[in-house]
Structures are given as C-alpha cells and as structure tokens.
C-alpha positions in Angstrom: -2.4 9.3 -13.8 -1.1 11.0 -10.6 2.1 9.1 -10.8 2.6 9.9 -14.4 2.0 13.6 -13.7 4.5 13.6 -10.8 7.1 11.7 -12.8 6.7 14.2 -15.6 7.0 17.2 -13.4 9.8 16.0 -11.0 12.9 13.9 -11.0 11.5 10.7 -9.6 13.2 7.3 -9.6 10.5 5.0 -10.8 12.1 2.1 -8.9 11.6 4.0 -5.6 7.9 4.7 -5.5 6.3 4.0 -2.1 2.9 4.2 -0.6 1.8 4.8 3.0 -1.5 5.9 4.5 -3.4 5.9 7.8 -6.7 4.0 8.2 -8.5 4.2 4.8 -5.1 5.3 3.4 -3.7 2.1 4.8 -6.3 0.1 3.0 -5.4 2.0 -0.2 -1.7 1.2 0.3 -2.6 -2.5 0.4 -4.7 -2.2 -2.7 -2.0 -0.4 -4.5 0.4 -3.2 -3.6 -2.0 -5.8 -4.9 -3.0 -4.0 -8.1 0.2 -2.2 -9.0 3.0 -4.3 -7.6 5.0 -3.6 -10.7 4.9 0.2 -9.8 5.3 0.4 -6.0 8.6 -0.6 -4.5 7.1 -1.1 -1.0 4.1 -0.1 1.1 3.7 0.9 4.8 0.1 1.0 5.8 -0.8 2.4 9.2 -4.0 1.1 11.0 -5.2 -0.5 7.8 -5.8 -4.0 6.5 -5.9 -5.9 3.3 -9.5 -5.3 2.5 -9.8 -8.4 0.2 -9.0 -12.1 0.4 -5.3 -12.6 0.0 -6.1 -15.0 -2.8 -7.5 -12.1 -4.8 -4.3 -10.1 -4.5 -2.7 -10.4 -7.9 1.0 -9.6 -7.3 3.3 -9.6 -10.2 6.2 -9.7 -7.7 6.5 -9.7 -3.9 6.1 -6.2 -2.4 7.9 -5.4 0.8 5.5 -4.4 3.6 5.9 -2.5 6.9 2.6 -2.9 8.8 2.0 -0.5 11.7 -1.1 -1.3 13.7 -2.0 -1.0 17.4 -3.7 -3.8 19.2 -6.2 -1.4 20.9 -7.7 0.0 17.7 -11.5 -0.2 18.1 -12.3 0.8 14.5 -10.0 -1.5 12.5 -9.3 -4.4 14.9 -5.7 -5.8 15.0 -7.0 -9.4 14.6 -9.3 -8.5 11.6 
C-alpha cells in the first residue's frame, strides 16, 4: 500500500524501487526481496540476516543484494 501511495504521489520509476534497512530493517529488506522480488530491483540490508530458511524464499526472479555486516556485531552475529 505504501508503494502504491508513493507511486501515485510522486514520479517513481517502478523498475527502480530499492530497499535498505539497519538491523530489523535489514531483516525486512531480505523479506521484501523474498516476498516481493517482482517489485524490488535490489536490496541492501545493513546488519540484518535472512530470517528464514533460504528454501522458503520464493523469488520470482533473482534480486541483486548488497550485504553490509560487521564481524564484531554481538546482536546479529556475522556467522548467523
């Protein structure tokens, strides 16, 4: 609904919609890639992880990913 509202109010190229977020927002970016790969051109989560099994990620197409994550993160460990 938010995307539809923004596309209605602003001049947005629907082929250039991206998501990024930090920590929980990073988890959300992964989720958006999995659940809305037909909408998001790419995602760039920061200090987040894919919160589900990769087998449960139902992509309709590959989604480019820029993963930014420090190895010293005590809350969301780099190794999972």
